C-alpha positions as CSV (number, residue, x, y, z in Angstrom):
1,M,-23.6,21.8,-17.9
2,S,-23.9,18.1,-18.3
3,R,-25.9,15.9,-16.0
4,L,-22.7,13.9,-15.1
5,L,-20.8,17.0,-14.1
6,D,-23.8,18.3,-12.2
7,E,-23.7,15.0,-10.2
8,I,-20.0,15.3,-9.6
9,L,-20.3,18.9,-8.3
10,S,-23.5,18.2,-6.2
11,D,-23.3,19.3,-2.6
12,E,-23.8,15.7,-1.4
13,N,-21.0,14.3,-3.5
14,I,-18.6,17.1,-2.7
15,T,-19.3,16.8,1.0
16,L,-18.6,13.0,0.9
17,A,-15.4,13.6,-1.1
18,Q,-14.3,16.2,1.4
19,K,-14.9,13.8,4.3
20,R,-12.8,11.1,2.6
21,V,-9.9,13.4,1.8
22,Y,-9.9,14.6,5.4
23,A,-10.0,11.0,6.7
24,N,-7.1,10.0,4.5
25,K,-5.0,12.9,5.9
26,G,-1.9,13.2,3.8
27,A,0.6,16.0,3.1
28,S,-0.1,19.4,1.7
29,G,0.3,20.2,-2.0
30,V,2.1,23.1,-3.7
31,D,-0.2,25.7,-2.0
32,G,0.7,24.5,1.5
33,I,-2.9,24.1,2.6
34,G,-3.4,21.1,4.8
35,V,-6.4,18.9,5.5
36,Q,-6.9,20.7,8.8
37,E,-7.6,23.9,6.9
38,L,-9.7,22.2,4.2
39,S,-13.1,22.8,5.6
40,K,-12.7,26.5,6.1
41,Y,-11.0,26.9,2.7
42,M,-13.9,25.1,0.9
43,E,-16.5,27.1,2.8
44,E,-14.9,30.3,1.7
45,N,-13.9,29.4,-1.9
46,W,-16.0,26.4,-3.2
47,E,-18.8,28.4,-4.9
48,S,-16.1,30.3,-7.0
49,I,-14.2,27.1,-7.8
50,K,-17.5,25.3,-8.7
51,R,-18.4,28.1,-11.1
52,Q,-15.0,28.0,-12.8
53,I,-15.4,24.2,-13.3
54,Q,-18.8,24.7,-14.8
55,E,-17.5,27.3,-17.2
56,R,-14.4,25.1,-18.1
57,K,-12.2,27.8,-16.7
58,Y,-10.9,26.0,-13.6
59,K,-7.2,25.1,-13.7
60,P,-5.9,22.5,-11.3
61,Q,-2.6,23.3,-9.6
62,P,0.5,21.3,-10.4
63,V,1.1,18.2,-8.2
64,L,4.0,18.3,-5.8
65,R,6.6,15.6,-6.8
66,V,8.1,13.6,-3.9
67,E,10.4,10.7,-4.2
68,I,10.0,7.7,-1.8
69,P,13.2,5.5,-1.5
70,K,12.7,1.8,-2.4
71,P,14.3,-0.8,-0.2
72,N,16.3,-2.3,-3.1
73,G,17.5,1.1,-4.3
74,G,16.0,3.7,-6.6
75,V,12.9,5.8,-5.8
76,R,9.2,5.7,-6.4
77,K,7.8,9.0,-7.7
78,L,4.6,10.2,-6.1
79,G,2.5,13.2,-6.9
80,I,0.7,15.1,-4.1
81,P,-2.2,17.2,-5.4
82,T,-3.5,20.1,-3.3
83,V,-6.2,19.2,-0.9
84,V,-8.8,21.0,-2.9
85,D,-7.8,19.1,-6.1
86,R,-7.9,15.9,-4.1
87,V,-11.5,16.7,-3.2
88,I,-12.4,17.3,-6.8
89,E,-10.6,14.2,-8.0
90,Q,-12.3,12.2,-5.3
91,A,-15.7,13.6,-6.3
92,I,-15.1,12.5,-10.0
93,T,-14.0,9.1,-8.8
94,Q,-17.1,8.6,-6.7
95,V,-19.4,9.2,-9.7
96,L,-17.4,7.4,-12.4
97,S,-16.5,4.3,-10.4
98,P,-20.0,2.8,-10.3
99,I,-20.2,3.4,-14.1
100,F,-16.8,1.8,-15.0
101,D,-16.5,-0.9,-12.3
102,P,-19.1,-3.3,-13.8
103,L,-17.1,-3.2,-17.1
104,F,-13.9,-4.4,-15.4
105,N,-12.7,-8.0,-15.5
106,E,-13.4,-10.3,-12.5
107,H,-9.7,-11.0,-12.2
108,S,-8.8,-7.4,-11.7
109,Y,-8.5,-6.8,-7.9
110,G,-6.8,-3.4,-7.4
111,F,-8.5,-0.3,-6.2
112,R,-12.0,-1.6,-6.7
113,P,-14.9,-1.6,-4.2
114,G,-15.2,-4.8,-2.3
115,R,-12.0,-6.2,-3.6
116,R,-8.7,-6.8,-1.8
117,C,-5.2,-8.0,-2.3
118,E,-5.8,-11.3,-0.5
119,Q,-8.5,-12.2,-3.1
120,A,-5.8,-11.9,-5.8
121,I,-3.5,-14.2,-3.9
122,V,-6.3,-16.8,-3.3
123,K,-7.1,-16.8,-7.0
124,L,-3.4,-17.2,-7.9
125,L,-3.2,-20.2,-5.5
126,E,-6.2,-21.7,-7.2
127,Y,-4.5,-21.6,-10.5
128,F,-1.2,-23.1,-9.1
129,N,-3.1,-25.9,-7.5
130,D,-5.0,-26.6,-10.8
131,G,-1.7,-27.2,-12.5
132,Y,-0.9,-23.8,-13.9
133,E,2.6,-23.7,-12.5
134,W,4.4,-21.6,-15.1
135,I,4.2,-17.8,-14.7
136,V,4.6,-14.8,-17.0
137,D,5.4,-11.9,-14.7
138,I,4.7,-8.7,-16.6
139,D,6.5,-5.5,-15.5
140,L,5.2,-2.3,-17.0
141,E,8.0,0.3,-17.0
142,K,7.0,3.4,-15.0
143,F,3.4,2.7,-15.8
144,F,1.9,5.8,-14.2
145,D,4.5,8.1,-15.9
146,N,4.0,6.6,-19.4
147,V,0.2,6.2,-19.9
148,P,-0.7,7.8,-23.3
149,Q,-3.2,10.4,-22.4
150,D,-5.0,10.5,-25.7
151,R,-5.6,6.7,-25.7
152,L,-6.8,6.9,-22.1
153,M,-9.2,9.7,-22.8
154,S,-10.5,7.9,-25.8
155,L,-11.4,4.9,-23.5
156,V,-13.1,7.3,-21.1
157,N,-15.1,8.8,-23.9
158,N,-16.2,5.4,-25.1
159,V,-18.2,5.0,-21.9
160,I,-19.3,8.3,-20.6
161,H,-19.6,10.5,-23.7
162,D,-19.5,13.7,-21.6
163,G,-17.4,16.6,-22.8
164,D,-17.5,18.6,-19.6
165,T,-16.3,15.8,-17.4
166,E,-13.7,14.6,-19.9
167,S,-12.3,18.2,-20.2
168,L,-12.0,18.3,-16.4
169,I,-10.2,14.9,-16.3
170,R,-7.8,16.0,-19.0
171,K,-6.9,19.1,-17.1
172,Y,-5.9,16.9,-14.2
173,L,-3.7,14.8,-16.4
174,Q,-2.0,17.9,-17.8
175,A,-1.7,19.9,-14.6
176,G,2.0,19.4,-14.5
177,V,4.3,18.7,-11.6
178,M,6.6,20.8,-9.4
179,V,10.0,19.2,-9.0
180,K,12.3,21.1,-6.6
181,D,10.4,24.4,-7.2
182,K,10.6,23.9,-11.0
183,Y,7.5,23.3,-13.1
184,E,7.4,20.4,-15.5
185,E,4.7,19.6,-18.1
186,T,2.9,16.3,-17.9
187,K,2.1,15.3,-21.5
188,L,2.3,11.6,-20.6
189,G,1.0,9.7,-17.6
190,T,-1.3,10.1,-14.7
191,P,0.3,11.2,-11.5
192,Q,0.7,8.3,-9.0
193,G,-0.7,9.5,-5.7
194,G,-3.8,11.4,-7.1
195,N,-7.3,10.2,-6.1
196,L,-8.3,9.8,-9.7
197,S,-5.2,7.8,-10.9
198,P,-6.3,4.3,-9.6
199,L,-9.5,4.5,-11.5
200,L,-7.8,5.8,-14.7
201,S,-5.2,3.0,-14.4
202,N,-7.9,0.4,-14.3
203,I,-9.7,1.9,-17.3
204,M,-6.4,1.7,-19.3
205,L,-5.4,-1.8,-18.2
206,N,-8.9,-3.2,-18.6
207,E,-8.0,-3.3,-22.3
208,L,-5.1,-5.7,-21.4
209,D,-7.6,-7.8,-19.3
210,K,-10.0,-8.1,-22.3
211,E,-7.1,-9.2,-24.6
212,L,-5.9,-11.9,-22.1
213,E,-9.5,-13.1,-21.7
214,S,-10.0,-13.3,-25.5
215,R,-6.9,-15.5,-25.7
216,G,-8.3,-17.8,-23.0
217,L,-5.4,-17.0,-20.6
218,N,-5.7,-17.3,-16.9
219,F,-4.3,-14.2,-15.1
220,V,-4.5,-12.0,-12.0
221,R,-4.0,-8.3,-12.0
222,Y,-3.7,-5.8,-9.2
223,A,-3.3,-2.3,-10.6
224,D,-0.3,-2.5,-12.9
225,D,1.0,-5.8,-11.3
226,C,-0.1,-8.5,-13.7
227,V,0.8,-12.2,-13.8
228,I,-0.3,-14.8,-16.3
229,V,-0.3,-18.5,-15.6
230,V,0.1,-21.4,-18.0
231,K,1.0,-25.1,-17.9
232,S,4.4,-25.3,-19.6
233,E,7.6,-23.3,-20.0
234,A,7.2,-23.2,-23.8
235,A,3.7,-21.7,-23.4
236,A,5.0,-19.1,-20.9
237,K,7.8,-17.9,-23.2
238,R,5.4,-17.7,-26.1
239,V,2.8,-15.7,-24.1
240,M,5.5,-13.4,-22.7
241,Y,6.8,-12.3,-26.1
242,S,3.3,-12.0,-27.8
243,I,1.7,-10.1,-24.9
244,T,4.7,-7.8,-24.6
245,D,4.4,-7.0,-28.3
246,W,0.6,-6.4,-27.9
247,I,1.0,-4.1,-24.9
248,E,3.5,-1.9,-26.6
249,R,1.7,-1.8,-30.0
250,K,-1.9,-1.5,-28.9
251,L,-1.7,0.3,-25.5
252,G,1.4,2.4,-26.2
253,L,2.9,1.3,-22.9
254,K,6.5,0.3,-22.2
255,V,7.3,-3.2,-20.9
256,N,10.5,-3.5,-18.8
257,A,12.4,-6.2,-20.7
258,T,14.8,-6.8,-17.9
259,K,12.1,-7.4,-15.2
260,T,9.5,-9.2,-17.3
261,H,10.2,-12.9,-17.0
262,T,8.9,-16.4,-16.8
263,C,9.3,-18.4,-13.6
264,R,7.8,-21.1,-11.3
265,P,5.7,-20.2,-8.3
266,M,8.6,-20.6,-5.7
267,K,10.5,-17.8,-7.6
268,L,7.6,-15.4,-7.7
269,K,7.2,-12.3,-5.5
270,Y,3.7,-10.9,-6.0
271,L,2.1,-8.1,-3.9
272,G,4.7,-8.9,-1.1
273,F,3.9,-12.6,-1.0
274,G,6.0,-15.6,-1.8
275,F,4.8,-19.2,-2.6
276,W,5.8,-22.7,-1.5
277,K,4.4,-26.2,-1.9
278,D,3.9,-28.7,0.9
279,S,3.0,-32.4,0.4
280,E,-0.5,-31.4,-0.7
281,K,-0.7,-28.0,-2.4
282,W,0.7,-24.6,-3.0
283,R,0.5,-22.1,-0.2
284,A,1.3,-18.4,0.3
285,R,3.6,-16.8,2.9
286,P,5.2,-13.3,3.2
287,H,8.1,-13.0,0.9
288,Q,11.5,-12.8,2.5
289,D,11.8,-9.1,1.4
290,S,8.5,-8.4,3.2
291,L,9.7,-10.1,6.4
292,S,13.0,-8.1,6.3
293,K,11.0,-4.9,5.9
294,I,8.8,-5.5,8.9
295,K,11.8,-6.5,11.0
296,R,13.5,-3.2,10.1
297,K,10.4,-1.2,10.8
298,L,9.9,-2.7,14.3
299,K,13.6,-2.3,15.1
300,Q,13.4,1.4,14.1
301,L,10.4,1.9,16.4
302,C,12.3,0.3,19.2
303,K,15.4,2.5,18.9
304,R,16.6,3.4,22.4
305,S,17.7,6.8,21.0
306,W,14.1,7.6,20.2
307,S,13.2,9.6,23.3
308,I,9.4,9.2,23.5
309,G,7.1,7.8,26.1
310,L,6.5,4.1,26.3
311,K,2.8,4.4,25.8
312,Y,3.2,6.3,22.5
313,R,5.9,3.9,21.3
314,I,3.7,0.9,22.0
315,G,0.9,2.6,20.2
316,K,3.0,3.1,17.0
317,L,4.2,-0.5,17.2
318,N,0.7,-1.8,17.5
319,E,-0.4,0.1,14.4
320,V,2.4,-1.4,12.4
321,I,1.9,-5.0,13.7
322,R,-1.9,-4.9,13.2
323,G,-1.6,-3.4,9.7
324,W,1.1,-5.8,8.5
325,I,-0.6,-9.0,9.8
326,N,-4.0,-7.9,8.5
327,Y,-2.5,-7.6,5.1
328,F,-0.7,-11.0,5.2
329,R,-3.3,-12.8,7.3
330,I,-3.9,-15.5,4.6
331,A,-0.2,-16.4,4.6
332,D,1.5,-19.3,6.5
333,M,3.8,-17.5,8.9
334,K,3.5,-19.0,12.4
335,E,7.3,-19.7,12.5
336,A,8.2,-16.2,11.3
337,M,5.8,-14.5,13.8
338,T,7.3,-16.6,16.6
339,I,10.7,-15.2,15.8
340,I,9.5,-11.7,15.4
341,H,7.5,-11.9,18.6
342,K,10.6,-13.1,20.5
343,H,12.8,-10.3,19.1
344,L,10.1,-7.6,19.8
345,M,9.7,-8.7,23.4
346,T,13.5,-8.4,23.9
347,Q,13.7,-5.0,22.3
348,I,10.8,-3.6,24.5
349,R,12.5,-5.0,27.6
350,V,15.7,-3.1,26.6
351,V,13.6,0.1,26.1
352,I,12.1,-0.3,29.6
353,W,15.4,-1.1,31.2
354,K,17.0,2.0,29.7
355,Q,14.1,4.2,30.8
356,W,14.6,3.1,34.4
357,K,18.1,4.6,33.9
358,V,19.9,4.1,37.2
359,P,20.5,0.9,39.2
360,S,18.4,2.0,42.2
361,K,15.4,2.6,39.9
362,R,15.9,-0.7,38.1
363,E,16.1,-2.6,41.5
364,W,12.9,-0.8,42.6
365,G,11.2,-1.7,39.4
366,L,12.1,-5.4,39.5
367,V,11.1,-5.7,43.2
368,K,7.7,-4.0,42.4
369,L,7.2,-6.7,39.7
370,G,7.7,-9.5,42.2
371,I,11.4,-10.3,42.0
372,E,13.3,-11.0,45.3
373,R,15.5,-8.1,46.3
374,W,18.8,-9.8,46.1
375,K,18.1,-11.0,42.6
376,A,16.8,-7.6,41.6
377,H,20.0,-6.0,43.0
378,E,22.2,-8.5,41.1
379,A,20.5,-7.7,37.8
380,S,20.4,-3.9,38.4
381,Y,24.2,-3.6,38.7
382,A,25.1,-5.9,35.9
383,K,26.6,-4.5,32.7
384,G,25.3,-4.5,29.1
385,Y,21.7,-4.2,28.0
386,Y,21.2,-7.6,26.2
387,P,23.0,-9.8,28.8
388,V,20.9,-8.3,31.6
389,I,17.7,-8.5,29.6
390,N,18.2,-12.2,29.2
391,L,18.6,-12.9,32.9
392,P,15.8,-15.1,34.2
393,Q,14.7,-12.6,36.8
394,V,14.4,-9.7,34.3
395,K,12.5,-11.9,31.8
396,K,10.2,-13.0,34.6
397,A,9.5,-9.4,35.8
398,I,9.0,-7.9,32.4
399,S,7.1,-10.9,31.1
400,K,5.0,-11.3,28.0
401,E,1.9,-11.0,30.2
402,I,3.1,-7.6,31.6
403,L,3.9,-6.3,28.2
404,T,0.7,-7.5,26.5
405,R,-1.9,-7.2,29.2
406,R,-0.7,-4.3,31.4
407,L,1.1,-2.2,28.7
408,N,-1.2,-3.4,25.8
409,L,1.6,-4.3,23.4
410,V,0.2,-6.4,20.5
411,S,2.0,-9.8,20.3
412,P,2.7,-10.5,16.6
413,L,2.3,-14.2,17.2
414,D,-1.0,-14.0,19.1
415,Y,-2.5,-11.5,16.7
416,Y,-1.6,-13.6,13.7
417,L,-3.1,-16.7,15.3
418,E,-6.3,-14.7,16.0
419,K,-6.6,-13.2,12.6
420,R,-5.2,-15.8,10.2
421,V,-7.3,-17.2,7.4
422,C,-6.3,-20.6,6.2
423,N,-5.7,-20.9,2.5
């Protein structure tokens, strides 16, 4: 057995991989075993699985194909490996990442240790403000489904020269998928959703990075989202056609001709961000599609028909608010957060008003919160949720301070002002 595979299968590495898979949760694969059962299953079966891998007899199970609807129509296909295969893939990734990462380009930001989306956006803004205001937005058609496996494995071999590890990786590439209880072969691609796929995608697309660098082009890439920046429209068109031809000839990937285009920064949507220019420089903000998405999500969590406790509802809202703002914290969005904050406060007041149910309970609640009884009585017997919620005595009783301090609701505006990073 090779030294590299020995390192992958070491107790220390497998234990760490198992902990990470457990922490990431996720759905069960085709065998129905969940992360809660992982520890016991590994304890009972790992020695047998390890021996099969060492003898090149292990066969990964097919990934479970699920389709995630996209907001603009269509679906995104994801593959869910079994939890055991997720552990093995994670173990491979933990050993190979330190080998490959130093070889990757500095302008590649996706799925790499110590690198984040916001760094890609900051770099892109630097280019814009240096005068590179024409963009080539490359769209790779179904990238994860179309990766040529032989080319990919050749790139892996060029670095690690390890037959045992390469054999195991190829087995994962060719494990197949289960689509509606029907098995399908995977002779192309690397399943999006597997723990190994992000590293493999960077290995493949690092070849594109090297080509762009050799041509002296400025670019930013995050996984398969790549934009190139130049100083003129003519240069942008020339680069778009020549790079498209190179990608299809040299990498064997497909470029989506209808979505690949040239544009100016204000027309670009990249990693959920949009761009605008004030009197001094280019800045980033959440794209309108991203704002629409968070508004829909918050509205869904505030549905009055969702019969759950207020504490649980606020907990879920806080998760979404914190996660979204942490992602977009470098963006200019004070005005947008002000509007979302106002809408959220109104929606939560409606939820509370409905939970009080009957006029007598509503009157009692308002009085307890310091409203004069006659004003509380007037509001409690009024009709319609939103007209009542906007009455001064109701807004005063169920105030922002009550919602944020007593009920611990995160204010989108306050949290943004606390977390924002000026660009």
